[in-house]
Backbone as CSV, one residue per row, in Angstrom:
resi,resn,N_x,N_y,N_z,CA_x,CA_y,CA_z,C_x,C_y,C_z
1,MET,0.850,-1.176,0.000,0.000,0.000,0.000,0.892,1.235,0.000
2,GLY,0.623,2.193,-0.859,1.436,3.395,-0.971,1.052,4.439,0.060
3,LYS,1.909,5.409,0.197,1.646,6.513,1.112,0.721,7.522,0.457
4,GLY,-0.041,8.221,1.278,-0.884,9.298,0.774,-0.051,10.543,0.538
5,ARG,-0.688,11.542,-0.002,0.016,12.805,-0.201,-0.834,13.920,0.384
6,GLU,-0.174,14.961,0.815,-0.883,16.108,1.367,-1.168,17.113,0.274
7,ASP,-2.369,17.652,0.296,-2.756,18.716,-0.616,-3.146,19.931,0.197
8,GLU,-3.012,21.073,-0.396,-3.453,22.305,0.249,-4.976,22.328,0.264
9,PRO,-5.584,22.863,1.324,-7.045,22.990,1.349,-7.536,23.863,0.202
10,THR,-8.696,23.500,-0.319,-9.349,24.288,-1.365,-10.822,24.363,-1.002
11,GLU,-11.626,24.877,-1.917,-13.072,24.890,-1.676,-13.612,23.474,-1.530
12,ILE,-13.016,22.539,-2.247,-13.484,21.161,-2.239,-12.782,20.336,-1.166
13,ILE,-11.489,20.536,-0.997,-10.700,19.761,-0.043,-10.606,20.545,1.269
14,PRO,-11.139,19.976,2.367,-11.073,20.688,3.639,-9.671,20.649,4.250
15,LYS,-9.422,21.582,5.136,-8.205,21.569,5.935,-8.359,20.415,6.927
16,VAL,-7.329,19.597,7.085,-7.395,18.439,7.986,-6.511,18.698,9.194
17,GLU,-7.078,18.483,10.380,-6.321,18.622,11.621,-6.498,17.354,12.449
18,TRP,-5.395,16.677,12.755,-5.419,15.523,13.649,-5.327,16.072,15.063
19,VAL,-6.341,15.801,15.873,-6.420,16.385,17.213,-6.643,15.308,18.256
20,SER,-6.402,15.679,19.488,-6.592,14.781,20.627,-7.910,15.107,21.317
21,PRO,-8.646,14.084,21.794,-9.873,14.360,22.533,-9.591,15.083,23.851
22,GLU,-8.339,15.049,24.277,-7.958,15.807,25.470,-8.146,17.306,25.206
23,ASP,-7.840,17.738,23.993,-8.001,19.138,23.599,-9.384,19.423,23.027
24,HIS,-10.062,18.376,22.537,-11.398,18.510,21.933,-12.302,17.420,22.525
25,PRO,-12.788,17.611,23.769,-13.550,16.566,24.460,-14.797,16.083,23.710
26,HIS,-15.368,16.913,22.852,-16.556,16.492,22.103,-16.252,15.369,21.111
27,LEU,-14.965,15.107,20.840,-14.586,14.037,19.919,-14.327,12.700,20.623
28,GLU,-14.513,12.652,21.927,-14.345,11.386,22.655,-15.267,10.337,22.026
29,ASP,-14.704,9.200,21.629,-15.433,8.096,20.985,-16.063,8.480,19.640
30,ARG,-15.592,9.536,19.025,-16.040,9.924,17.679,-14.812,9.963,16.783
31,ALA,-14.981,9.591,15.531,-13.854,9.558,14.597,-13.441,10.962,14.152
32,ALA,-14.437,11.805,13.866,-14.109,13.111,13.300,-15.302,14.045,13.373
33,GLN,-15.025,15.315,13.073,-16.076,16.328,12.971,-15.709,17.261,11.833
34,TYR,-16.684,17.539,10.973,-16.482,18.498,9.890,-17.101,19.819,10.313
35,ILE,-16.319,20.891,10.228,-16.800,22.229,10.557,-16.966,22.974,9.236
36,ARG,-18.198,23.049,8.780,-18.491,23.595,7.452,-18.047,25.052,7.313
37,THR,-18.310,25.876,8.325,-17.988,27.301,8.217,-16.494,27.558,8.067
38,GLN,-15.671,26.622,8.556,-14.217,26.764,8.444,-13.620,25.807,7.409
39,ASN,-14.480,24.984,6.774,-14.033,23.964,5.835,-12.867,23.170,6.424
40,THR,-13.082,22.688,7.660,-12.052,21.983,8.406,-12.577,20.644,8.901
41,LEU,-11.738,19.631,8.812,-12.062,18.308,9.313,-11.164,18.023,10.505
42,LEU,-11.772,17.895,11.687,-11.023,17.543,12.889,-11.082,16.025,13.024
43,ILE,-9.931,15.374,13.024,-9.878,13.916,13.113,-9.295,13.528,14.467
44,ASN,-9.996,12.660,15.166,-9.577,12.193,16.482,-8.429,11.202,16.315
45,GLU,-7.217,11.624,16.682,-6.047,10.772,16.502,-6.032,9.576,17.447
46,GLU,-6.909,9.565,18.441,-6.957,8.459,19.393,-8.205,7.594,19.213
47,PHE,-8.905,7.745,18.087,-10.129,6.981,17.858,-9.817,5.488,17.788
48,ARG,-10.517,4.692,18.591,-10.248,3.249,18.686,-10.408,2.532,17.356
49,GLY,-11.340,2.955,16.530,-11.543,2.313,15.233,-10.311,2.423,14.350
50,PHE,-9.652,3.592,14.348,-8.426,3.772,13.572,-7.328,2.864,14.110
51,LYS,-7.206,2.822,15.436,-6.148,2.008,16.054,-6.329,0.540,15.713
52,GLN,-7.572,0.039,15.718,-7.829,-1.358,15.386,-7.473,-1.645,13.933
53,LEU,-7.781,-0.728,13.020,-7.447,-0.918,11.608,-5.945,-0.973,11.395
54,VAL,-5.222,-0.084,12.066,-3.772,-0.024,11.907,-3.118,-1.278,12.481
55,MET,-3.595,-1.747,13.619,-3.004,-2.912,14.252,-3.242,-4.191,13.445
56,LYS,-4.357,-4.260,12.709,-4.674,-5.452,11.922,-3.947,-5.466,10.588
57,SER,-3.440,-4.327,10.145,-2.777,-4.247,8.829,-1.433,-4.916,8.852
């Protein structure tokens, strides 16, 4: 499997921020949140579903 690449945010591509639920408690047990007004995707870096996928790969 190849590595992904980073792109600059555009109208179509949101800005992506990997965050901790310690700093964003509303993301506890949630994978992510899209903030439409800021065109930003907050991704929970500690989400258990991601960890399980990575460990099984």
